[in-house]
N, CA, C and O of each residue as an XYZ file, in Angstrom:
508
protein
N     -13.025     31.146     -0.380
C     -13.768     30.326      0.542
C     -14.129     29.005     -0.135
O     -14.571     28.985     -1.283
N     -13.933     27.889      0.600
C     -14.193     26.579      0.024
C     -15.689     26.299      0.014
O     -16.422     26.685      0.925
N     -16.115     25.625     -1.028
C     -17.512     25.246     -1.045
C     -17.693     23.909     -0.324
O     -16.713     23.274      0.066
N     -18.919     23.494     -0.153
C     -19.247     22.308      0.639
C     -18.647     21.046      0.032
O     -18.203     20.169      0.773
N     -18.619     20.928     -1.288
C     -18.088     19.732     -1.946
C     -16.597     19.569     -1.665
O     -16.129     18.461     -1.408
N     -15.849     20.676     -1.716
C     -14.417     20.616     -1.435
C     -14.166     20.230      0.014
O     -13.292     19.410      0.297
N     -14.922     20.812      0.930
C     -14.762     20.501      2.346
C     -15.096     19.042      2.607
O     -14.395     18.373      3.366
N     -16.161     18.537      1.986
C     -16.535     17.133      2.156
C     -15.465     16.203      1.602
O     -15.164     15.172      2.203
N     -14.887     16.564      0.453
C     -13.858     15.706     -0.126
C     -12.599     15.704      0.731
O     -11.933     14.675      0.847
N     -12.262     16.852      1.338
C     -11.097     16.897      2.219
C     -11.332     16.086      3.484
O     -10.431     15.387      3.950
N     -12.537     16.172      4.045
C     -12.872     15.381      5.229
C     -12.826     13.902      4.878
O     -12.310     13.092      5.649
N     -13.365     13.549      3.716
C     -13.370     12.161      3.275
C     -11.953     11.643      3.081
O     -11.642     10.517      3.466
N     -11.093     12.464      2.483
C      -9.708     12.072      2.266
C      -8.981     11.892      3.592
O      -8.220     10.939      3.760
N      -9.212     12.803      4.535
C      -8.603     12.677      5.858
C      -9.095     11.421      6.569
O      -8.322     10.734      7.237
N     -10.379     11.126      6.422
C     -10.934      9.921      7.040
C     -10.290      8.674      6.462
O      -9.949      7.748      7.198
N     -10.124      8.647      5.153
C      -9.513      7.484      4.508
C      -8.061      7.313      4.937
O      -7.619      6.193      5.192
N      -7.321      8.407      5.020
C      -5.925      8.330      5.473
C      -5.839      7.830      6.903
O      -5.017      6.973      7.229
N      -6.690      8.371      7.743
C      -6.699      7.962      9.145
C      -7.066      6.491      9.273
O      -6.440      5.758     10.038
N      -8.067      6.060      8.536
C      -8.481      4.661      8.577
C      -7.362      3.756      8.065
O      -7.118      2.689      8.628
N      -6.693      4.174      7.012
C      -5.605      3.373      6.458
C      -4.457      3.244      7.453
O      -3.898      2.159      7.612
N      -4.102      4.327      8.118
C      -3.000      4.284      9.088
C      -3.354      3.399     10.277
O      -2.540      2.584     10.712
N      -4.551      3.554     10.795
C      -4.969      2.715     11.928
C      -5.015      1.252     11.529
O      -4.568      0.388     12.284
N      -5.546      0.968     10.361
C      -5.625     -0.414      9.896
C      -4.236     -1.001      9.694
O      -3.998     -2.162     10.028
N      -3.322     -0.213      9.153
C      -1.949     -0.679      8.944
C      -1.287     -1.014     10.274
O      -0.611     -2.035     10.399
N      -1.482     -0.155     11.262
C      -0.895     -0.403     12.581
C      -1.461     -1.661     13.225
O      -0.720     -2.468     13.786
N      -2.773     -1.823     13.141
C      -3.395     -3.007     13.733
C      -2.980     -4.282     13.008
O      -2.764     -5.312     13.646
N      -2.866     -4.227     11.688
C      -2.470     -5.406     10.913
C      -1.026     -5.788     11.205
O      -0.705     -6.973     11.292
N      -0.152     -4.796     11.357
C       1.246     -5.085     11.690
C       1.344     -5.794     13.032
O       2.134     -6.723     13.200
N       0.540     -5.350     13.979
C       0.582     -5.940     15.315
C       0.020     -7.359     15.329
O       0.480     -8.194     16.107
N      -0.961     -7.642     14.487
C      -1.627     -8.943     14.516
C      -1.102     -9.924     13.466
O      -1.600    -11.045     13.371
N      -0.131     -9.527     12.698
C       0.341    -10.367     11.593
C       0.888    -11.706     12.070
O       0.566    -12.746     11.496
N       1.691    -11.690     13.090
C       2.326    -12.912     13.558
C       1.500    -13.502     14.688
O       1.615    -13.084     15.840
N       0.674    -14.468     14.351
C      -0.175    -15.074     15.364
C       0.363    -16.444     15.772
O       1.454    -16.838     15.360
N      -0.394    -17.151     16.566
C       0.028    -18.440     17.103
C       0.245    -19.479     16.011
O       1.175    -20.280     16.109
N      -0.587    -19.487     14.976
C      -0.440    -20.470     13.895
C       0.917    -20.337     13.206
O       1.576    -21.335     12.912
N       1.314    -19.125     12.959
C       2.596    -18.901     12.286
C       3.752    -19.295     13.203
O       4.738    -19.874     12.748
N       3.633    -18.982     14.487
C       4.678    -19.363     15.443
C       4.811    -20.887     15.521
O       5.928    -21.402     15.557
N       3.695    -21.612     15.547
C       3.728    -23.076     15.581
C       4.371    -23.609     14.307
O       5.183    -24.533     14.365
N       4.022    -23.045     13.171
C       4.615    -23.477     11.907
C       6.126    -23.234     11.908
O       6.898    -24.072     11.442
N       6.535    -22.090     12.432
C       7.959    -21.774     12.501
C       8.696    -22.762     13.401
O       9.794    -23.206     13.065
N       8.105    -23.104     14.529
C       8.737    -24.099     15.404
C       8.775    -25.471     14.746
O       9.726    -26.224     14.957
N       7.763    -25.814     13.953
C       7.767    -27.095     13.238
C       8.928    -27.132     12.243
O       9.608    -28.150     12.116
N       9.151    -26.037     11.547
C      10.279    -25.965     10.612
C      11.594    -26.118     11.372
O      12.490    -26.838     10.932
N      11.706    -25.449     12.499
C      12.917    -25.546     13.313
C      13.142    -26.984     13.781
O      14.272    -27.472     13.747
N      12.088    -27.664     14.214
C      12.216    -29.053     14.668
C      12.635    -29.955     13.516
O      13.474    -30.836     13.702
N      12.068    -29.754     12.333
C      12.448    -30.555     11.169
C      13.928    -30.345     10.850
O      14.644    -31.303     10.558
N      14.376    -29.115     10.903
C      15.788    -28.822     10.617
C      16.688    -29.503     11.645
O      17.705    -30.095     11.282
N      16.327    -29.426     12.910
C      17.133    -30.060     13.965
C      17.162    -31.573     13.784
O      18.217    -32.190     13.931
N      16.012    -32.184     13.464
C      15.968    -33.634     13.241
C      16.843    -34.018     12.055
O      17.588    -34.995     12.122
N      16.755    -33.256     10.977
C      17.583    -33.550      9.799
C      19.069    -33.443     10.134
O      19.868    -34.263      9.680
N      19.442    -32.441     10.923
C      20.852    -32.286     11.291
C      21.319    -33.430     12.189
O      22.438    -33.917     12.030
N      20.484    -33.862     13.123
C      20.862    -34.976     14.003
C      20.912    -36.307     13.262
O      21.604    -37.221     13.709
N      20.209    -36.445     12.157
C      20.249    -37.662     11.352
C      21.477    -37.695     10.445
O      21.702    -38.663      9.718
N      22.252    -36.639     10.500
C      23.479    -36.607      9.718
C      23.275    -36.206      8.274
O      24.154    -36.438      7.445
N      22.179    -35.632      7.961
C      21.913    -35.193      6.593
C      22.680    -33.891      6.367
O      22.681    -33.015      7.232
N      23.315    -33.762      5.242
C      24.185    -32.632      4.941
C      23.452    -31.306      4.808
O      22.236    -31.248      4.626
N      24.233    -30.262      4.904
C      23.666    -28.915      4.827
C      23.128    -28.603      3.427
O      22.334    -27.676      3.266
N      23.550    -29.364      2.421
C      23.041    -29.177      1.063
C      21.558    -29.478      0.972
O      20.866    -28.940      0.107
N      21.065    -30.325      1.850
C      19.640    -30.655      1.875
C      18.923    -29.840      2.953
O      17.802    -29.375      2.750
N      19.587    -29.673      4.106
C      18.962    -28.965      5.229
C      18.751    -27.483      4.900
O      17.716    -26.918      5.251
N      19.710    -26.854      4.237
C      19.615    -25.423      3.928
C      18.398    -25.111      3.051
O      17.656    -24.182      3.369
N      18.163    -25.856      1.953
C      16.957    -25.562      1.162
C      15.655    -25.796      1.949
O      14.682    -25.066      1.761
N      15.635    -26.808      2.828
C      14.452    -27.042      3.652
C      14.227    -25.851      4.573
O      13.096    -25.395      4.738
N      15.305    -25.347      5.173
C      15.206    -24.191      6.066
C      14.739    -22.955      5.292
O      13.865    -22.221      5.753
N      15.316    -22.737      4.133
C      14.938    -21.574      3.318
C      13.479    -21.681      2.888
O      12.739    -20.698      2.938
N      13.069    -22.873      2.467
C      11.672    -23.069      2.073
C      10.728    -22.805      3.252
O       9.703    -22.142      3.097
N      11.082    -23.329      4.428
C      10.252    -23.131      5.621
C      10.133    -21.670      6.000
O       9.043    -21.185      6.300
N      11.260    -20.966      5.985
C      11.227    -19.543      6.328
C      10.462    -18.724      5.294
O       9.766    -17.768      5.636
N      10.599    -19.105      4.040
C       9.858    -18.425      2.982
C       8.354    -18.636      3.158
O       7.565    -17.710      2.973
N       7.968    -19.846      3.514
C       6.546    -20.124      3.738
C       6.019    -19.331      4.936
O       4.906    -18.806      4.894
N       6.812    -19.246      5.994
C       6.401    -18.465      7.160
C       6.208    -17.008      6.757
O       5.224    -16.379      7.145
N       7.140    -16.473      5.985
C       7.024    -15.077      5.559
C       5.794    -14.869      4.675
O       5.062    -13.895      4.848
N       5.567    -15.789      3.722
C       4.415    -15.652      2.822
C       3.088    -15.735      3.572
O       2.169    -14.960      3.307
N       2.995    -16.674      4.505
C       1.763    -16.810      5.272
C       1.543    -15.553      6.121
O       0.421    -15.055      6.203
N       2.598    -15.041      6.748
C       2.492    -13.820      7.544
C       2.109    -12.620      6.693
O       1.284    -11.802      7.100
N       2.702    -12.515      5.521
C       2.393    -11.408      4.616
C       0.942    -11.471      4.157
O       0.240    -10.460      4.143
N       0.495    -12.685      3.778
C      -0.887    -12.863      3.316
C      -1.875    -12.543      4.433
O      -2.883    -11.871      4.214
N      -1.573    -13.028      5.618
C      -2.452    -12.760      6.759
C      -2.480    -11.255      7.069
O      -3.541    -10.699      7.351
N      -1.342    -10.616      7.016
C      -1.287     -9.174      7.253
C      -2.108     -8.403      6.246
O      -2.781     -7.435      6.602
N      -2.063     -8.817      5.003
C      -2.843     -8.149      3.961
C      -4.340     -8.331      4.187
O      -5.117     -7.392      4.014
N      -4.746     -9.551      4.577
C      -6.158     -9.800      4.863
C      -6.615     -8.988      6.067
O      -7.689     -8.386      6.049
N      -5.793     -8.977      7.113
C      -6.148     -8.220      8.305
C      -6.211     -6.731      8.001
O      -7.088     -6.033      8.509
N      -5.296     -6.239      7.182
C      -5.302     -4.823      6.820
C      -6.619     -4.445      6.173
O      -7.215     -3.427      6.524
N      -7.078     -5.257      5.230
C      -8.324     -4.934      4.528
C      -9.500     -4.943      5.499
O     -10.356     -4.059      5.461
N      -9.533     -5.954      6.371
C     -10.630     -6.021      7.334
C     -10.590     -4.845      8.305
O     -11.619     -4.227      8.578
N      -9.398     -4.535      8.826
C      -9.255     -3.425      9.764
C      -9.541     -2.092      9.083
O     -10.116     -1.194      9.698
N      -9.147     -1.957      7.821
C      -9.406     -0.727      7.074
C     -10.907     -0.490      6.957
O     -11.397      0.617      7.182
N     -11.630     -1.558      6.598
C     -13.082     -1.426      6.485
C     -13.707     -1.065      7.834
O     -14.608     -0.228      7.895
N     -13.236     -1.690      8.911
C     -13.751     -1.382     10.248
C     -13.474      0.067     10.635
O     -14.360      0.766     11.126
N     -12.246      0.512     10.413
C     -11.872      1.878     10.785
C     -12.649      2.906      9.969
O     -13.091      3.921     10.507
N     -12.814      2.652      8.690
C     -13.576      3.569      7.845
C     -15.027      3.640      8.317
O     -15.614      4.720      8.372
N     -15.602      2.485      8.656
C     -16.962      2.468      9.167
C     -17.058      3.246     10.480
O     -17.988      4.029     10.671
N     -16.100      3.031     11.385
C     -16.103      3.738     12.668
C     -15.978      5.243     12.480
O     -16.668      6.013     13.149
N     -15.104      5.664     11.576
C     -14.937      7.092     11.332
C     -16.194      7.708     10.709
O     -16.563      8.836     11.036
N     -16.843      6.970      9.817
C     -18.074      7.472      9.223
C     -19.157      7.620     10.285
O     -19.897      8.604     10.288
N     -19.251      6.641     11.187
C     -20.236      6.720     12.267
C     -19.941      7.904     13.179
O     -20.852      8.613     13.606
N     -18.655      8.112     13.475
C     -18.255      9.238     14.316
C     -18.616     10.566     13.645
O     -19.096     11.490     14.302
N     -18.385     10.654     12.340
C     -18.723     11.866     11.598
C     -20.233     12.105     11.600
O     -20.690     13.237     11.759
N     -20.999     11.034     11.421
C     -22.457     11.173     11.436
C     -22.939     11.655     12.804
O     -23.838     12.492     12.891
N     -22.336     11.123     13.875
C     -22.712     11.566     15.219
C     -22.388     13.039     15.404
O     -23.176     13.789     15.980
N     -21.230     13.450     14.914
C     -20.825     14.848     15.033
C     -21.791     15.749     14.265
O     -22.220     16.788     14.767
N     -22.124     15.342     13.051
C     -23.044     16.139     12.239
C     -24.419     16.170     12.889
O     -25.060     17.220     12.949
N     -24.874     15.010     13.379
C     -26.169     14.952     14.044
C     -26.192     15.856     15.266
O     -27.179     16.548     15.516
N     -25.090     15.849     16.035
C     -24.988     16.711     17.209
C     -25.015     18.177     16.842
O     -25.642     18.983     17.530
N     -24.336     18.532     15.754
C     -24.312     19.924     15.308
C     -25.703     20.362     14.853
O     -26.133     21.479     15.143
N     -26.401     19.485     14.144
C     -27.753     19.811     13.691
C     -28.673     19.963     14.891
O     -29.494     20.879     14.940
N     -28.535     19.067     15.853
C     -29.368     19.141     17.057
C     -29.099     20.442     17.807
O     -30.035     21.111     18.247
N     -27.805     20.809     17.955
C     -27.467     22.072     18.617
C     -28.079     23.261     17.880
O     -28.583     24.195     18.502
N     -28.029     23.216     16.547
C     -28.591     24.297     15.747
C     -30.097     24.384     15.948
O     -30.646     25.476     16.091
N     -30.759     23.246     15.959
C     -32.211     23.231     16.162
C     -32.538     23.755     17.556
O     -33.465     24.547     17.723
N     -31.759     23.303     18.580
C     -32.000     23.778     19.935
C     -31.775     25.278     20.038
O     -32.536     25.977     20.707
N     -30.733     25.778     19.378
C     -30.478     27.215     19.399
C     -31.624     27.962     18.719
O     -32.043     29.023     19.182
N     -32.114     27.417     17.648
C     -33.202     28.057     16.936
C     -34.450     28.113     17.818
O     -35.131     29.137     17.875
N     -34.742     27.019     18.497
C     -35.903     27.003     19.392
C     -35.694     27.988     20.529
O     -36.606     28.724     20.904
N     -34.472     27.994     21.079
C     -34.165     28.930     22.169
C     -34.325     30.375     21.697
O     -34.884     31.208     22.411
N     -33.839     30.662     20.511
C     -33.976     32.012     19.972
C     -35.443     32.375     19.777
O     -35.836     33.512     20.037
N     -36.243     31.444     19.331
C     -37.664     31.699     19.133
C     -38.357     31.995     20.458
O     -39.199     32.889     20.543
N     -37.994     31.237     21.488
C     -38.585     31.469     22.803
C     -38.192     32.850     23.312
O     -39.019     33.574     23.866
N     -36.910     33.215     23.118
C     -36.457     34.536     23.564
C     -37.199     35.649     22.824
O     -37.595     36.642     23.433
N     -37.384     35.490     21.543
C     -38.130     36.486     20.759
C     -39.557     36.609     21.261
O     -40.079     37.714     21.409
N     -40.180     35.482     21.518
C     -41.566     35.509     22.015
C     -41.649     36.211     23.354
O     -42.565     36.996     23.596
N     -40.679     35.926     24.234
C     -40.667     36.582     25.543
C     -40.438     38.095     25.406
O     -41.066     38.880     26.116
N     -39.557     38.497     24.512
C     -39.291     39.935     24.293
C     -40.539     40.640     23.785
O     -40.865     41.747     24.215
N     -41.232     39.977     22.861
C     -42.450     40.588     22.313
C     -43.531     40.711     23.383
O     -44.301     41.672     23.389
N     -43.582     39.758     24.263
C     -44.573     39.798     25.327
C     -44.297     40.944     26.290
O     -45.225     41.597     26.767
N     -43.041     41.184     26.573
C     -42.670     42.217     27.540
C     -42.737     43.613     26.946
O     -42.681     44.591     27.691
N     -42.851     43.736     25.662
C     -42.902     45.059     25.024
C     -44.233     45.686     25.162
O     -44.444     46.799     24.681
């Protein structure tokens, strides 16, 4: 039979895993925002302008690669920041949910105890 410390550590580990997965999903969805899309279109416009000006691919290709690399880095950095923020939020939400569950269980136990006491008192009265 597991003791209370082991059960608490398993619940804590499950909470952390759940929070991490939810945060990862939310960060993946929010990684590419409007700022990154605008930056990507700016890079595309610069590349098109350079090509129409007759500038060779030897210059346009590095500009394109640099622009795409910057878009990826900004998206990656933003995703990492969002992940940390979402992870903290999810962990807080799960802890609050656990506290509510524990509080509810304690309240039910107290109510059952009071109910049992009332039943005992009534039984003693009828005897």
